[in-house]
C-alpha positions as CSV (number, residue, x, y, z in Angstrom):
1,M,0.0,0.1,0.0
2,D,1.4,3.4,-1.0
3,L,1.6,5.5,2.1
4,V,2.6,8.6,0.2
5,P,-0.3,9.9,-1.7
6,H,0.4,10.7,-5.4
7,L,0.4,14.7,-6.0
8,D,-1.1,16.0,-9.0
9,L,1.2,19.0,-9.5
10,S,-1.0,20.4,-12.1
11,R,-3.6,21.0,-9.3
12,V,-1.2,22.5,-6.8
13,P,-2.0,26.4,-6.7
14,E,0.9,28.5,-7.6
15,S,2.4,30.8,-5.0
16,A,1.0,34.3,-5.1
17,P,2.9,36.7,-7.2
18,P,5.2,39.0,-5.2
19,R,3.6,42.4,-4.4
20,R,4.6,45.0,-6.9
21,P,6.3,48.0,-5.1
22,R,4.6,51.2,-5.5
23,E,6.3,53.4,-8.2
24,L,8.4,56.2,-6.8
25,Y,6.6,59.0,-8.6
26,I,3.4,58.2,-6.8
27,D,4.8,58.7,-3.4
28,A,6.9,61.8,-4.6
29,F,3.5,63.4,-5.8
30,R,2.1,62.8,-2.4
31,G,5.2,64.1,-0.7
32,L,5.1,67.2,-2.8
33,M,1.4,67.9,-1.7
34,A,2.4,67.2,2.0
35,L,5.4,69.5,1.8
36,V,3.3,72.4,0.3
37,M,0.8,71.7,2.9
38,V,3.3,72.0,5.7
39,Q,4.7,75.3,4.1
40,G,1.2,76.7,3.9
41,H,0.3,75.8,7.5
42,L,3.5,77.2,8.9
43,S,3.2,80.5,6.8
44,D,-0.4,81.0,7.8
45,G,0.4,80.4,11.4
46,L,3.8,82.2,11.9
47,L,3.7,85.1,9.4
48,S,2.7,88.5,10.7
49,P,-0.6,89.9,9.4
50,A,1.4,92.6,7.5
51,V,3.2,90.0,5.5
52,R,0.1,88.0,4.8
53,E,-1.6,91.1,3.5
54,A,1.2,91.7,0.9
55,P,0.1,91.2,-2.8
56,W,2.7,88.4,-3.5
57,Y,1.3,86.4,-0.6
58,V,-2.3,86.8,-1.7
59,F,-1.3,85.8,-5.3
60,Q,0.6,82.7,-4.2
61,Q,-2.4,81.7,-2.1
62,M,-4.4,81.1,-5.4
63,F,-1.8,78.4,-6.4
64,H,-1.5,77.3,-2.9
65,G,-5.2,76.3,-3.0
66,S,-4.1,73.1,-5.0
67,T,-2.6,71.7,-1.9
68,A,-5.7,70.4,-0.2
69,P,-7.2,69.1,-3.4
70,G,-3.8,67.5,-4.3
71,F,-3.8,65.8,-0.8
72,L,-7.3,64.3,-1.4
73,F,-6.6,63.4,-5.0
74,A,-3.4,61.7,-4.0
75,S,-5.0,59.6,-1.3
76,G,-7.6,58.4,-3.7
77,F,-4.9,57.6,-6.3
78,V,-3.3,55.2,-4.0
79,A,-6.6,53.7,-2.9
80,G,-7.3,52.9,-6.6
81,L,-4.2,51.0,-7.3
82,P,-5.0,47.6,-5.8
83,R,-6.9,45.3,-8.1
84,A,-10.5,45.3,-7.1
85,P,-12.8,44.0,-5.6
86,L,-10.5,43.1,-2.7
87,S,-10.9,39.9,-0.8
88,M,-13.0,40.1,2.4
89,R,-9.8,39.9,4.5
90,A,-8.0,42.6,2.6
91,G,-11.2,44.7,2.5
92,L,-11.7,44.4,6.3
93,R,-8.0,45.3,6.8
94,R,-8.3,48.5,4.6
95,A,-11.6,49.4,6.4
96,R,-9.8,49.2,9.8
97,R,-7.0,51.5,8.5
98,L,-9.5,54.0,7.2
99,L,-11.5,53.9,10.5
100,F,-8.2,54.6,12.3
101,V,-7.7,57.6,9.9
102,F,-11.3,58.7,10.7
103,G,-10.5,58.6,14.4
104,I,-7.4,60.5,14.1
105,G,-9.3,63.3,12.4
106,Y,-11.5,63.9,15.4
107,F,-8.7,63.2,17.8
108,L,-6.8,66.3,16.4
109,H,-9.9,68.4,17.2
110,L,-10.5,67.3,20.7
111,P,-10.8,70.3,23.2
112,Y,-10.0,68.2,26.3
113,F,-8.1,64.9,27.3
114,S,-11.3,63.7,28.9
115,L,-14.6,62.4,27.4
116,W,-16.5,63.7,30.4
117,K,-14.9,67.2,30.3
118,T,-15.7,67.3,26.6
119,V,-19.2,66.4,27.0
120,G,-19.9,68.6,30.0
121,E,-17.7,71.7,29.5
122,A,-17.0,72.1,25.6
123,T,-18.3,75.5,24.3
124,A,-20.4,75.8,21.3
125,R,-17.3,77.0,19.4
126,Q,-15.3,74.1,20.7
127,R,-18.0,71.6,19.5
128,E,-18.0,73.3,16.0
129,I,-14.3,72.6,15.8
130,L,-14.6,68.9,17.2
131,F,-17.4,68.0,14.6
132,S,-15.9,69.8,11.6
133,C,-15.2,67.9,8.6
134,D,-11.3,68.0,7.9
135,A,-9.2,66.3,5.4
136,L,-8.9,63.0,7.2
137,Q,-12.5,62.7,7.8
138,V,-13.5,63.2,4.0
139,I,-10.6,60.9,2.8
140,A,-11.8,58.2,5.3
141,V,-15.5,58.5,4.7
142,T,-15.1,58.6,0.8
143,Q,-12.7,55.6,0.6
144,L,-15.0,53.6,2.9
145,L,-17.7,54.4,0.3
146,V,-15.4,53.3,-2.4
147,L,-14.7,50.1,-0.6
148,V,-18.5,49.5,-0.5
149,L,-18.8,50.1,-4.2
150,Q,-16.1,47.7,-5.0
151,W,-17.9,45.0,-3.1
152,V,-21.3,45.8,-4.7
153,V,-20.5,46.4,-8.3
154,G,-17.3,44.5,-8.7
155,Q,-15.1,45.2,-11.6
156,R,-17.3,48.4,-12.7
157,W,-16.6,50.2,-9.4
158,A,-14.2,52.8,-11.0
159,W,-16.8,54.1,-13.5
160,V,-19.5,54.1,-10.7
161,A,-17.1,56.2,-8.6
162,A,-16.6,58.6,-11.4
163,G,-20.3,58.9,-11.9
164,L,-20.7,59.5,-8.1
165,A,-17.9,62.3,-8.5
166,V,-19.9,64.0,-11.1
167,V,-23.1,63.9,-8.8
168,V,-21.3,65.3,-5.9
169,A,-19.7,68.1,-8.0
170,V,-23.1,69.0,-9.7
171,L,-25.1,69.0,-6.3
172,A,-22.5,70.8,-4.1
173,P,-23.8,74.4,-5.0
174,A,-27.3,73.3,-4.3
175,V,-26.4,71.6,-1.1
176,W,-24.3,74.7,0.1
177,D,-27.4,77.0,-0.7
178,S,-30.0,74.8,1.0
179,G,-29.2,75.4,4.6
180,L,-29.8,71.6,5.2
181,S,-26.7,71.3,7.4
182,S,-28.2,73.7,10.1
183,R,-31.3,71.2,10.3
184,L,-29.2,68.2,10.8
185,P,-27.3,67.0,14.0
186,E,-24.1,68.9,14.8
187,A,-22.0,65.9,14.1
188,V,-23.5,65.4,10.6
189,G,-24.3,68.8,9.3
190,P,-20.6,69.8,8.8
191,Y,-20.2,67.1,6.3
192,L,-22.4,69.1,3.9
193,D,-21.1,72.6,3.7
194,R,-18.8,75.1,5.4
195,S,-21.3,77.0,7.3
196,S,-20.3,75.3,10.6
197,G,-16.5,76.0,9.9
198,S,-15.7,72.7,8.1
199,R,-12.8,73.3,5.8
200,F,-13.4,70.2,3.6
201,P,-17.0,69.0,3.7
202,F,-18.0,66.0,1.7
203,F,-19.5,68.4,-0.9
204,P,-17.6,68.9,-3.2
205,N,-14.3,67.6,-1.8
206,A,-15.2,63.9,-2.0
207,A,-15.0,64.3,-5.8
208,F,-11.2,64.9,-5.4
209,V,-10.9,61.5,-3.7
210,L,-13.3,59.7,-6.0
211,V,-11.6,61.0,-9.3
212,G,-8.1,60.1,-7.5
213,T,-9.4,56.5,-7.2
214,L,-10.4,56.3,-11.0
215,A,-7.0,57.8,-11.8
216,G,-5.2,55.2,-9.8
217,A,-7.2,52.3,-11.3
218,R,-6.8,53.7,-15.0
219,L,-3.4,55.0,-14.8
220,G,-1.4,53.5,-12.0
221,H,-0.7,50.0,-13.7
222,V,-0.3,50.9,-17.3
223,D,2.7,51.5,-19.5
224,P,4.3,55.0,-18.9
225,R,3.7,56.2,-22.4
226,R,0.0,55.2,-22.3
227,R,-0.2,56.9,-18.9
228,L,1.2,59.9,-20.5
229,R,-1.3,60.0,-23.3
230,R,-4.4,59.2,-21.0
231,A,-3.3,61.9,-18.4
232,L,-2.6,64.5,-21.0
233,A,-5.9,64.0,-22.7
234,A,-7.9,63.9,-19.3
235,G,-6.2,66.9,-17.9
236,G,-6.6,69.0,-20.9
237,I,-10.4,68.0,-21.1
238,L,-10.9,68.8,-17.4
239,V,-9.1,72.3,-17.6
240,S,-11.0,73.2,-20.7
241,L,-14.4,72.0,-19.3
242,G,-13.7,74.0,-16.0
243,A,-12.9,77.1,-18.1
244,L,-16.1,76.6,-19.9
245,L,-18.1,76.2,-16.7
246,A,-16.5,79.1,-15.2
247,L,-17.9,81.4,-17.9
248,L,-21.4,79.6,-17.7
249,L,-21.6,79.8,-13.9
250,E,-20.1,83.4,-13.5
251,G,-22.2,85.3,-11.1
252,R,-24.2,82.4,-10.0
253,V,-21.8,80.1,-8.1
254,D,-18.7,81.1,-6.1
255,Y,-15.7,79.9,-8.1
256,W,-13.7,79.4,-5.0
257,G,-16.4,77.5,-3.2
258,P,-18.5,74.7,-4.3
259,S,-18.2,75.4,-8.1
260,P,-17.9,72.4,-10.5
261,A,-15.6,74.8,-12.5
262,Y,-13.0,75.0,-9.7
263,L,-13.2,71.2,-9.1
264,S,-12.7,70.6,-12.9
265,V,-9.7,72.9,-13.3
266,R,-8.0,71.7,-10.2
267,L,-8.3,68.1,-11.2
268,G,-7.0,68.8,-14.6
269,G,-4.0,70.7,-13.3
270,L,-3.4,67.9,-10.8
271,L,-3.3,65.2,-13.6
272,L,-0.8,67.3,-15.4
273,L,1.3,67.9,-12.3
274,L,1.4,64.2,-11.7
275,L,3.0,63.8,-15.0
276,V,5.6,66.5,-14.2
277,V,6.5,64.7,-10.9
278,E,6.8,61.3,-12.7
279,G,9.2,62.8,-15.1
280,A,11.2,64.3,-12.3
281,A,11.3,60.8,-10.6
282,R,12.3,58.9,-13.8
283,A,15.1,61.5,-14.2
284,A,16.1,60.8,-10.6
285,L,16.3,64.6,-9.9
286,P,17.6,65.5,-6.4
287,G,14.9,65.6,-3.8
288,T,12.5,63.2,-5.3
289,R,13.4,60.4,-2.8
290,A,13.0,62.7,0.1
291,L,9.7,63.7,-1.2
292,A,8.8,60.1,-1.7
293,L,9.7,59.3,2.0
294,L,7.4,62.0,3.1
295,G,4.6,60.8,0.7
296,H,5.0,57.2,2.0
297,E,4.1,58.5,5.5
298,T,1.5,61.3,4.8
299,L,-0.6,60.5,7.8
300,L,2.4,60.7,10.1
301,V,3.6,64.0,8.5
302,Y,0.1,65.5,8.6
303,V,-0.2,64.7,12.3
304,L,3.2,65.6,13.5
305,H,3.5,68.9,11.7
306,L,0.3,70.0,13.3
307,Y,1.6,69.0,16.8
308,L,4.7,70.9,16.1
309,L,2.9,74.0,15.0
310,F,-0.1,73.9,17.5
311,G,0.6,71.3,20.1
312,G,-2.2,68.9,21.2
313,I,-4.3,67.6,24.1
314,V,-1.6,65.1,25.0
315,T,1.6,67.0,24.6
316,G,0.2,70.4,25.5
317,P,0.7,73.6,23.7
318,S,3.7,73.9,21.2
319,P,6.4,76.3,21.8
320,M,5.8,77.7,18.4
321,L,2.6,79.4,19.6
322,A,4.8,82.2,21.0
323,F,5.8,83.0,17.4
324,H,2.2,82.8,15.8
325,D,1.5,85.9,13.8
326,R,5.0,87.5,14.5
327,L,7.5,86.4,12.0
328,G,8.8,87.8,8.8
329,V,9.6,85.8,5.6
330,G,13.0,84.9,6.4
331,A,12.4,83.7,10.1
332,A,9.3,81.6,8.8
333,A,11.5,80.1,6.3
334,V,14.2,79.1,8.9
335,V,11.4,77.4,11.0
336,L,10.2,75.5,7.8
337,L,13.9,74.3,7.1
338,A,14.4,73.3,10.6
339,S,11.0,71.3,10.6
340,L,11.9,69.2,7.4
341,P,14.7,67.1,9.0
342,V,12.3,66.3,11.9
343,L,9.5,65.3,9.6
344,L,12.0,63.3,7.4
345,A,13.6,61.6,10.4
346,A,10.1,60.6,11.8
347,A,9.0,59.3,8.4
348,W,12.2,57.4,7.9
349,A,12.0,55.7,11.4
350,W,8.4,54.8,11.0
351,R,8.8,53.3,7.5
352,T,11.8,51.3,8.6
353,A,10.1,49.9,11.7
354,K,7.2,48.8,9.6
355,Q,9.5,47.1,7.0
356,R,11.6,45.4,9.5
357,A,9.0,44.4,12.2
358,P,5.4,44.9,10.8
359,H,3.8,42.9,13.4
360,E,5.5,44.7,16.2
361,A,4.7,48.1,14.5
362,Q,1.0,47.2,14.4
363,L,1.1,46.2,18.1
364,V,2.5,49.7,18.9
365,L,-0.5,51.3,17.1
366,V,-2.9,49.1,18.9
367,F,-1.3,49.9,22.3
368,L,-1.1,53.6,21.8
369,T,-4.8,53.6,20.7
370,T,-5.8,51.5,23.6
371,A,-3.9,53.5,26.2
372,F,-5.3,56.8,24.8
373,L,-9.0,55.5,24.7
374,Y,-8.6,54.2,28.3
375,E,-7.3,57.5,29.5
376,F,-9.8,59.5,27.6
377,V,-12.8,57.6,28.9
378,T,-11.5,57.0,32.5
379,R,-10.3,60.6,33.3
380,P,-13.0,62.4,35.3
381,W,-11.9,65.8,34.3
């Protein structure tokens, strides 16, 4: 009797193909958006009012407005890269990460390091800040919606997401004008418009994330020459469409608010900028790898630079608060240059830890999250 069963090698499943590393230009693009975001926040926080009123500063803010859309678009681009629909296990893992990002968004807005003090003592203004919809909230909510779309419609998810982006863009002006947010619970209304102080409400900012997921799915895995042709065509169409919409909607919809024209122009410009960054990455221009390091750890960079600039409920106020609204251009530039090595070192250390000991790095996050929640809930005041 043959004690060793015969193996039909034709039925043995092949090992899973190795995971393809993300291309450098993707993280460099995210890093560029993160760097300009840091520069913008430092400038807005540290420069004196006289400097901020200078014509050159007002002019550069028009271009600086691409930072937030670029941050949202880049997050969507990375989310659109994996082949979808994901397996249940991979989908739940991504959902868990997105819920963590969602929680971090509210953590940054907490007025007190105590649940009971927050409930009992928070002023109306503090509650507005707490419940406002910021970049992390709109990224998390929109990507969770994309995850549901992938499970429901399967391979057609990208085009459904594109259609949803159009719906969000078209409805945004009406949603802002409706006043509906004031009739909803204070934790829900801020997702509709800016009336409660939200900087990035779902309408229209979710469209940046949704179009980013479409771009990641359609451009991320194609040949560079095909990506160049597709991105040039899409970018040109979006910029032209935005210019046309700006003329048609002039005097009816605020261009710098919920206007579909603004959305279209920004998206077209971001696609073209993505090609420029890809060219710089392929040419190995100095600085692209540093940008990619920042882009690989954008959540860490986002949280850390806010703590450096403002402080937080755990660490207390930042020493930089003493310099808010007081510095000139030169001094603010020195602060920015001094902050970059700190951000780069933190990004490098965390990326290295995750690469060398991924399980232990995950345990660190679980421990820190659990410790914070325990302290937050049990502190009486």
